[in-house]
C-alpha positions as CSV (number, residue, x, y, z in Angstrom):
1,M,172.7,84.1,168.7
2,H,170.0,86.7,167.8
3,N,169.2,87.4,164.1
4,Q,171.7,84.9,162.7
5,F,169.0,84.2,160.0
6,K,168.3,87.2,157.7
7,T,166.8,85.5,154.6
8,I,164.4,82.6,155.0
9,G,163.3,80.2,152.3
10,I,160.1,78.1,152.3
11,I,159.5,74.7,150.6
12,G,156.0,73.4,150.9
13,K,153.8,70.5,150.0
14,H,151.9,72.3,147.3
15,S,149.5,69.4,146.7
16,D,148.1,69.6,150.3
17,P,144.9,71.7,150.4
18,R,145.9,73.0,153.9
19,I,149.2,74.5,152.6
20,V,147.8,77.9,151.6
21,D,146.5,78.8,155.1
22,T,149.7,77.7,156.8
23,L,152.0,79.4,154.3
24,S,150.1,82.6,154.4
25,K,150.4,82.8,158.2
26,L,154.0,81.8,158.0
27,V,155.1,84.4,155.4
28,H,153.2,87.2,157.1
29,F,154.7,86.3,160.5
30,L,158.2,86.4,159.0
31,A,157.6,89.6,157.0
32,Q,156.3,91.4,160.1
33,A,159.6,90.4,161.8
34,N,161.5,92.0,158.9
35,Y,162.9,88.8,157.4
36,A,163.2,88.5,153.6
37,V,161.1,85.6,152.5
38,H,161.7,83.4,149.4
39,V,159.2,80.6,148.5
40,D,159.6,77.7,146.1
41,L,157.9,78.4,142.8
42,K,155.0,76.0,143.0
43,C,154.0,77.2,146.5
44,A,154.6,80.9,145.5
45,H,152.0,80.5,142.8
46,L,149.4,79.6,145.4
47,L,149.9,82.8,147.3
48,N,148.6,86.2,146.3
49,I,151.2,88.1,148.3
50,D,153.4,90.8,146.8
51,F,156.3,90.6,149.1
52,V,157.0,86.9,148.5
53,N,160.0,86.2,146.3
54,P,159.4,83.1,144.1
55,C,162.6,81.0,143.8
56,N,163.6,77.8,142.2
57,I,163.8,75.1,144.8
58,K,167.4,74.3,143.8
59,L,168.5,77.9,144.5
60,L,166.9,78.4,147.8
61,G,169.7,76.8,149.8
62,K,172.2,79.2,148.1
63,T,170.2,82.4,148.7
64,C,168.8,81.8,152.2
65,D,170.2,81.5,155.7
66,L,167.4,79.1,156.8
67,I,165.0,76.8,155.0
68,I,161.6,75.9,156.4
69,A,159.9,72.8,155.0
70,V,156.1,72.8,155.4
71,G,154.4,69.5,155.0
72,G,155.3,66.0,156.2
73,D,158.5,63.9,156.4
74,G,158.3,63.4,152.6
75,T,158.4,67.2,152.0
76,F,161.3,67.4,154.4
77,L,163.2,64.7,152.6
78,S,162.8,66.5,149.3
79,A,164.0,69.7,150.8
80,M,167.1,68.0,152.2
81,R,168.0,66.6,148.8
82,A,167.4,70.0,147.2
83,I,169.8,71.9,149.5
84,V,172.4,69.1,150.0
85,D,175.3,71.2,148.8
86,S,174.4,74.5,150.5
87,N,175.1,73.9,154.2
88,T,171.9,75.8,154.9
89,P,170.0,74.6,158.0
90,L,166.5,73.2,157.7
91,L,163.5,73.4,159.9
92,G,160.2,71.4,159.6
93,I,156.6,72.5,160.1
94,N,154.2,69.5,160.2
95,L,150.9,69.5,158.3
96,G,150.2,65.9,158.8
97,R,150.5,63.3,161.6
98,L,153.4,63.3,164.1
99,G,156.6,63.1,162.1
100,F,160.1,62.1,162.9
101,L,161.6,65.1,161.1
102,V,159.0,67.8,161.0
103,D,158.4,68.6,164.7
104,I,156.5,71.9,164.8
105,S,152.7,71.9,164.5
106,P,150.9,74.9,162.8
107,D,149.2,75.7,166.1
108,E,152.5,76.3,167.9
109,M,154.3,77.7,164.8
110,Q,154.7,81.3,165.7
111,L,155.9,80.7,169.3
112,K,158.4,78.0,168.3
113,L,159.7,80.1,165.4
114,K,160.1,83.2,167.6
115,N,162.3,81.1,170.0
116,I,164.3,79.6,167.1
117,L,164.8,82.9,165.4
118,D,166.0,84.4,168.7
119,G,168.6,81.7,168.8
120,R,167.0,79.2,171.2
121,F,167.2,75.9,169.3
122,I,169.0,72.6,168.9
123,E,171.1,72.0,165.8
124,E,172.1,68.5,164.6
125,N,173.8,67.0,161.5
126,R,172.3,64.2,159.4
127,F,174.2,62.6,156.7
128,L,172.9,61.5,153.3
129,L,173.8,58.5,151.1
130,H,175.2,59.1,147.6
131,A,174.2,56.4,145.1
132,K,175.9,55.9,141.8
133,I,174.8,53.5,139.0
134,I,177.8,52.3,137.1
135,R,177.5,50.7,133.6
136,D,180.5,49.7,131.5
137,G,182.8,51.7,133.8
138,E,180.8,54.9,133.6
139,V,178.4,56.6,136.0
140,I,175.1,56.7,134.2
141,Q,173.0,58.1,137.1
142,Q,173.4,59.3,140.6
143,E,171.0,60.4,143.3
144,Y,171.0,61.2,147.0
145,A,169.0,59.6,149.8
146,V,168.2,60.9,153.3
147,N,166.4,57.8,154.5
148,E,167.4,54.8,152.4
149,V,168.5,53.4,149.1
150,V,166.6,50.2,148.1
151,V,167.4,47.7,145.5
152,H,164.2,45.9,144.5
153,R,163.2,43.1,142.1
154,W,161.1,44.7,139.4
155,V,158.5,43.3,137.0
156,T,159.5,39.7,137.8
157,P,158.1,37.1,140.1
158,S,161.6,35.8,140.8
159,M,164.0,36.8,143.6
160,I,167.1,38.8,142.6
161,E,170.6,37.5,143.4
162,I,172.6,40.3,145.0
163,V,176.3,40.3,145.8
164,T,177.6,42.9,148.3
165,H,181.1,44.1,148.9
166,I,182.2,46.4,151.7
167,D,185.3,48.6,151.1
168,G,186.2,46.1,148.4
169,V,185.8,43.1,150.6
170,Y,183.2,40.4,149.9
171,L,180.4,40.4,152.4
172,N,177.8,37.9,151.1
173,S,175.6,36.8,148.3
174,Q,171.8,36.6,148.8
175,R,168.6,35.7,147.0
176,S,165.9,38.0,148.1
177,D,163.3,40.5,147.0
178,G,165.9,43.2,147.5
179,L,168.1,45.1,149.9
180,I,167.6,48.2,152.0
181,I,170.6,50.4,152.7
182,S,169.5,52.8,155.4
183,T,170.8,55.8,157.3
184,P,169.9,56.3,161.0
185,T,167.4,58.9,159.8
186,G,165.7,56.2,157.7
187,S,165.9,53.5,160.3
188,T,162.4,54.3,161.5
189,A,161.0,54.1,157.9
190,Y,161.1,51.2,155.4
191,S,164.0,49.6,157.2
192,L,162.0,49.3,160.4
193,S,159.0,47.6,158.6
194,A,161.5,45.1,157.1
195,G,162.9,44.1,160.5
196,G,165.8,46.5,160.8
197,P,166.9,48.1,164.1
198,I,166.1,51.6,165.2
199,M,169.3,53.7,165.2
200,H,169.6,57.0,167.1
201,P,170.1,59.8,164.6
202,S,173.4,60.8,166.1
203,L,175.0,57.5,165.1
204,N,177.6,57.3,162.3
205,A,176.2,54.1,161.0
206,I,174.5,52.5,158.0
207,V,172.3,49.4,158.2
208,L,171.8,46.8,155.5
209,V,168.4,45.0,155.7
210,P,167.5,42.2,153.3
211,L,164.0,42.1,152.0
212,N,162.4,38.6,152.4
213,P,165.7,36.7,152.0
214,H,165.6,33.1,150.8
215,T,168.0,32.2,153.6
216,L,166.5,33.1,156.9
217,S,169.9,33.4,158.6
218,N,170.5,36.5,156.4
219,R,170.0,39.2,158.9
220,P,170.5,43.0,159.1
221,I,174.1,44.2,159.6
222,V,175.2,47.6,160.9
223,L,178.3,49.2,159.3
224,H,180.2,52.5,159.9
225,N,179.0,55.2,157.6
226,S,182.5,55.7,156.2
227,A,182.1,52.3,154.4
228,E,181.8,52.1,150.6
229,I,179.1,49.6,149.7
230,Q,179.1,48.0,146.3
231,I,176.2,46.0,145.1
232,S,176.1,43.8,141.9
233,F,174.0,41.0,140.6
234,C,174.9,37.4,139.8
235,Q,171.9,36.3,137.6
236,T,172.7,34.4,134.5
237,E,169.5,35.6,132.8
238,Q,168.8,39.3,132.3
239,I,166.2,40.8,134.6
240,N,165.6,44.4,135.4
241,A,166.0,45.8,138.9
242,L,164.7,49.0,140.4
243,V,166.8,51.3,142.6
244,S,164.9,53.9,144.7
245,C,166.6,56.7,146.6
246,D,163.9,57.8,149.1
247,N,161.0,58.5,146.7
248,V,163.1,58.9,143.6
249,E,163.2,55.8,141.4
250,I,166.0,54.7,139.1
251,P,164.4,52.0,136.8
252,D,166.0,49.6,134.3
253,V,169.0,48.8,136.3
254,L,170.7,45.9,134.5
255,I,172.3,42.8,136.0
256,S,175.7,44.0,134.6
257,D,175.4,47.3,136.5
258,K,177.1,48.1,139.8
259,I,175.5,50.2,142.5
260,V,178.1,52.1,144.6
261,L,177.0,53.8,147.9
262,T,178.9,56.2,150.0
263,K,178.2,58.9,152.6
264,H,177.8,62.3,151.1
265,P,180.6,64.5,152.4
266,S,178.3,67.4,153.4
267,P,175.8,66.8,156.2
268,I,172.5,68.5,156.4
269,K,172.0,70.8,159.4
270,I,168.5,70.3,161.0
271,I,167.1,72.9,163.4
272,H,164.8,71.7,166.2
273,P,163.0,73.5,169.0
274,E,165.0,73.5,172.2
275,D,162.5,71.1,173.9
276,L,163.0,68.3,171.4
277,D,162.7,64.8,172.9
278,Y,163.5,62.1,170.4
279,F,162.4,59.3,172.7
280,H,159.0,61.0,173.2
281,I,158.6,61.0,169.4
282,L,159.4,57.3,169.3
283,R,156.9,56.6,172.0
284,K,154.2,58.6,170.3
285,K,154.9,57.4,166.8
286,L,155.2,53.7,167.7
287,S,152.7,53.6,170.5
288,W,155.2,52.5,173.0
289,S,154.3,52.3,176.7
290,S,150.6,52.7,176.0
291,G,148.6,51.5,179.0
292,Y,151.4,52.2,181.5
293,H,150.9,54.9,184.1
294,T,154.5,56.1,184.5
295,L,155.4,59.7,185.1
296,P,156.6,61.4,181.9
297,H,159.6,63.0,183.6
298,E,160.3,60.2,186.1
299,T,164.0,59.9,186.8
300,I,165.9,56.7,187.8
301,D,168.3,56.7,190.7
302,R,171.8,55.5,189.6
């Protein structure tokens, strides 16, 4: 569908010294193609370009038809949380190493973007987790997570004792260093390093992965993403826990608090080039099949 995007917003990793060159090329390319360009405030200040419209990152999703995140997967995650309620599609340009979410390199940026803006792309939905901290019956803080919500022990050498309920039904109690609650998007992040499974992004699933559990039979469990997960603590002595939602920390969680996790009702739309190959990304990122001389497009007779 040609020209379905009219106004394009850009969110960048402003702390990266390479950002100015890539941003400058990007905004000039878009302006020459007659797109209105809005750039998040911190990155706009780095550019000396008159036709760039500085915009608060929280407003970009409401004013633009497409958001482009320039940076790494961390920048992409921040952009996803910023536009969570806008239903605006998101595209990633990668400044770092091969990413799972940002799949366009600066070298191929103009060609890939031209194809995407001409309507040749793949669109997929990714869901987010909504985390609420409840104290004395009231929600004291809430955050969103694209990758994972993690409950950690904090400033204590002791394990924490976690009780988990699924849709109001008791699942288990565990003594561990913490618990990871991951989306399929996050299954290749912290969850993977803790022994969790890789889940294809299209799955409607959540995985719970214990961190260094005291009981070795306490293994990861995969749930449907419609489940409500409630986490509480059963310590008798007060300790503080730390809850992190991607890279956003919620400190000073008390043992009397409850953590309630649900799927956010609005998914994020992600735009990919039409030649996206998720399994190729897995092979490259995880160094699978290295040393084997198989053909990259070899088919198997069935």
